[in-house]
N, C-alpha and C positions, 0 to 999 in steps of 0.2 A: 842569048843564054838566060837564066834567069838570076836573081839576087843570088839563092842558095847555090847554085852551080858557082855563080862569081865566087861564092865563099868559099864552098870547097877546092874550088880551082885556084884559090890563092895560098890555101892552107890554112883556113880561117879552123877554129875548134868550133866544130857543134856541137859539143856538149853543152845540155840544157841545167843551169841552174836553179835552185831554187831561190827566193827572195834572200832566204837565211844566210844561203852559202856566196851569195854576192856580196851582200852586205858585208859579211865576212871579211872576204879578200878585198873589198876597197879598205876596210881596214887595218887590214894589216899592210897593206901598201902605204897609206896616210901614215899610221904611227912610225913602221919602218922608216920611210922615205923623207918623215919632216921631222928636223931635229929640235929639242926644245928652244925658246927664242923669246926675246922682248919684245913685248906690242902694246904701240900706244893710241889710247882711243877716252871715248867719253862714256861713263857710266850711264847705262840706260837699263829702264825696266828691271829695276831691283827687285828679289823676292827674298826674304830671309827665313827658311824652313825652320820648324821646330825640331828638327834633327839635327838642326846645328849648319847644316850645308846653305851655300849662298850662291843664290843662281842670277845671272844678269846678262846683259848688253855689252859690247865696248861695239863703238860705231865713231863714223866720222862722217865726213858732207857725201862719200863715196859708196861706204858701204858698212853691212855690220857684222857680228861676229858673236854667236851663243859663247856663254863661259859659266864654269862653276869653279867655286872657292870651295873642297869640301872642308867637313867641321875641324879635322884637326889642322889645316896648313889657316885655315881662317881662325880659329885660337891665336893663333902664333904671330898676325897681324895685326901693326900699329897704325896704322890706314882707315880710319872709320868710313866704309864705302855709304855714298850716296847718290842720287840721280842728279845726271852733269857733271860729277865730277871729273876732274881731265886726272887720267892716271896709267902708268905706265907699267905690265903687269908680266914677270915671265912666269913659262909653263907648257905644256908641249900638246898638240891637238891628239884626239880620241874621236872617236862615233859612238855615239847611244846608238845600239844597236837597235833597239824595240820603235826608233822613229826614223831610223836611215838617218842621223843626223850628227853632223860633224861639230863640234865645241873646244872650244880651248879647255883644259884642266891647268888651273890658276895655281901657282905655287907660292908665288909673291907679287906683294903689290907695293908701289910707290907714286906718289901723290904728283900727279905733272901740272898743279894750278888748275884755275877756272877753264871750264871746257871751250873749244874755241867755239862753238855754235852760240854758246852764252853770252862770249864778250862778242860777238857779231851783234846781237840781240841787243846788249845792253849799248854799245857805241852806237847805234842806227837809230838807237831810240834817243839816246843824249843829243845826236846832231837833229834829227829831225824836230825834237822838241825845241832845241834854240834855235831852231827856222820859226817856231810857232805853230806849228803844224797840228799841234795838240790844243791849242787853246780854244777854252770855252764859247770865245764871239765868234771861232771859226764854224760853230756848229748851226745846224737846221734842227729846229723843232720840230718833235715826231708828230705827226696827225696824231690825234685822238681817235677819228673813224677813219680810217684807211678803207676805201672799197676795192681796190687793185694792188696786190702787194707781190712783187718779184722776189724769189728765192733762189736765190745764185748759190749752188749746192752741186754734187753728187747726187743724181737722181738713184743710183740703187742703192744709196746708203740708209741707214739707221734713224739719223737727223730727220730727212723729210719726210720719215713714218712718221714720227712723235710730233714732229711740227704741227702737220696735218691733223692728227688724231687730236691732240691738244683741243686745236680752233673746233674741231666738228663738235666736240663734246663740249665745249663752252656755247656751241650753238651761232657762235660765228656766221653771220651772213655776207660776207664780202667775197670774192677771189682771190684767189692763188695762183701764180704761174711759174711753175718750175724750171730756170734758166740753167739746162745742165751745163756744169763744167768739172773735169777735173780739180780734186781738192788736195792731190798728195803728188811728191814727185816733178819730176823735169816737167817744165810747160805748164805746170797746173798755175803758177801766177798770170802768167802770159793771157792765157784761157779766159782767167777771172775778172784781167783787166779788159779782154776785149767784151766779155760780157756785158762790163759796166756799163761801158761806150754805147752797145747797143739794147741797153735797157733805155736810156737816156734819148736816142733815138728813136724810137719807138713812142714816148710819151704818153704812154698809157698806165704808169704805175704813182702810186701817190706814196708809196714806202715800197724799198728794198732791202732785203733780208743778204746777207751774206756769211754763212758758216756750212759746221761739219760737227760733228763729234769728236768727243775729247781723242788724246794720244800722247805720244811721247813730244819733246820739241821738235826732233827733225820731222816727226808725221806733220805737224803742225808749222813747218816751219816755211811754207808757201803761202801764209799770211804775216810773215815777217819781212817780205820780200819787198825793197821800197818801191817798185814800181807801181805795185796794188796797196800800197800803204797812200801812195802819194793820191793814186787815182780813187781813194773810197774818200781822203779828205778832200778831195776837186769836186765830188760828183754833189751836181745841185739836187737833186732827189734823195730826199730824207733817209740815211742808211743804218739798219742795225748789224752790229758784229755778233755772231754768235755763233762764236767757235770754240770747241773744247766743253771739257769741263768747268765746275765754278773755280777750280784752281788754278786754270790756264788761263794766261794773259799773252795776247798778241797784237805788235804794233795795229792790227787794223781796230784792235778795242778802243786805244788810243785815239784814232784819227776818225774812225765813223761819229757818225752824230748821238749814238745812244749804246749801250754795249747789254748783252745780257748774257748769263751765265752760260746757258745753255740753250739749243734752239726751242725746245719746249719752255725755254725761261721767255725768249723772244716771243714764242706764238701766245702765252701768257699776257706780255706785256700788249700786244697788237688788241686784243681782244678784251683787254679788263676795262676799257670805259663804255666798249660797245655792252658788256656785259652789267655794268654796274647803269647805264643805260634802260637795257631792260627791266631790270631791278627796278629803276624808277618809273619808268613805263608801266609795268605789273602794280606799283605800288599807287600810281595814279588812279588804274585803270580800277583796282576794287576801292580805292576812295571815292570814283565814281559812281561805280557802281550802288556804293553804299549811301552817296547824296541821290540817285535818282530814286533807289530804292523808298528812302525816308521822304521824297517829295510825293513818289505815290500814295505812299502808306495815307499821309497828312492830304491829297488832294479826295482819295477813296474816304476817308475820314469827314471830309469837309461833306464830298456827294450823299454819303451816309447822312447827313445832317440836312442838307439840304429836302431832301426826298422826305426824311420824317415829319420837316415844319412843311412842306408841300401836302403829305398826307392830313395832317392838324388841320390845315387852314381848308380842304376841300369842302363844299357844301354836303358830303356824304358824312365827312367825318365831324361836319358840325354838328348834324343830325344826330349822329352816332353818340356824339357828347349829351347832347340835348336825355336823350331815352337814357344816358347813364347816369345825368344828374337827377333827373327826374325819378329813374329809381333809387337813385342812392337817396332821394327827398322824401319816397315813401316809406322806404325801408327806416329811416331816421325819424319818421312822424307814427309810424307802427310801432317802432322801440318807442317813443317816448309815450306813446299813448297805453302801450302795454305796463310801463312803468310808473305811470300815472296811476290805473286803475287796479296794481297790485300795491299802490301807497297806501289808497285806500282803503282797502281789502283790510291792509294791514291792522289800520289804524280802526276799521269798525271791529275786526276780533279784537283788538286791544281795550276798545270801549267797553266791546260786552264782558270781556271778562269784568271787569271795572264795577262796570253794574250790577254783575251776578255776586260780584264780593259784596258790593252796596245795598243789596234789594233786602226787604224785611223778613221774607222768608227765609234766608238767610241766620239771618240774625236769630230770629226766633228759634230756627232749629238748633243753632248755636246757645240759646239761653237754656234751653228744654235738655240739651245733653247736660249740660251744666247744674242744672235742678235736679237731673234724675241722681247725678254723681254726687251731689251733696245730699240729698234721702238717702242713698245707700251709705255713706258714711253716718251718718244720724241714725241709720237703722242698724249699723254695726256698734254704734254706742250705746245702744238704748240697754235697758235693763233687761230685759226679756233677752237680748239675742246674748249680756252676759250669762243670764243664767242657763240657756243654751250650750252654753260652753264651757257647762260644768260647775260653775259659780252658787253659792249661795248667801242670802241677803238677811241677815242675822236681822229680827225686830225686835222693841221694846212691847211693854204692855200698851202703849199709844198708839204704837204702829209708826216710830221714826226707829230708822236705821241706827244699829248699833257699830259704830266702824271702831274703838278700840275696847281692849280686854278688861282694862283698868273700870272701866266704868260700867263693871256688873257685878251686879253683890253674890254673894252664895245663897241660893232659892228663889232666885229672881226669875219669873216667867217668862222665858222669851218664844219668840216664835219664827223657825226657819224655812223659810220661802224658797221652792225650789221650781224649778223650770214646771214640775207637773203638779204642784199645790205647794200646800204650807201645812208645817208638823209643830204641834207647841211641844217645848221642851223647857228643862229647868236647871237654871246655872247651879253646878256643884259649891 
């Protein structure tokens, strides 16, 4: 008889329900079967929505319960909820059908003091601190250039991927060995203690990192358990604690030789000196390259200078220089002769010009021109020239010129001389 026949024989209902129908039946059973009541727990994962509704979880060391405080009920509460707050709430169970998740609809909240886990954390921290477990003089210096790093963490978590990605991006050249352990829940602390011991026995690690991603206080609780905290503090290999986010602190953070806010920050811390050394090496390489280039340039210049001097001092160069000097002297001599001849020619021209100026022929010619000019002026002033211009010369009986009318007597005989002859006239 198969399972179906057994179910039918036992009177089981073989009606097939949809998910919605089944979830609705569960909702009805839970809401009708469980009466409203009081629940004590610690507030965690608190989220206040813009709608006014408040979502959170109630938890203790063994379980966790989703809860919601709707806007109307939230506005009436006097207790200000926060993560880690220990409260007693009154409410009824309900099922959120879209997710198939049951939750507690909270109607009233009463503060119940500091959360149990937080109290345990503070008490253990105080006791271990009084023992000196967290003292600075117990810590080991973190190596600047670790070659082999062991990472004690969950091999499937995002923390190990972030850790390796940062080291790869920064070009770190060391080796990472992932030491797989549970990082949450029962037995997680014991596994990490055992892995710390194994890492010490292997003796191949320069540095150990222990950590995981962020979470609530109970998610990170394994890193607060006393055996693990003591094992971290006693480890002879330097240990970096990289648990959670920047605001998360665990007792392993205080016991480790150094704390990193996150696994990514631990990767940056490990590779920081390596990156700085690479940068210094690059700067030294560039500086060395510049020095070598400068030296080679100077050597090339000296070599070119030596080659030039060698060419100048060679017999062929000396002969060439001699030819150049002969040509130069010849050119200078030719130029000097041409200049001297030109100067002599110019002087001869000047003397010829001066001789021509002082020669008798030129003086005679000049005086002839002057004499001719005087003769022309004399001719222009002669009586004949005056008569030719239409004038008359009056003369008395004796032939002397009459120059004034007052000197003429009436009836006096005069002679009027024209250019073409003389006429006798009598004065009135």
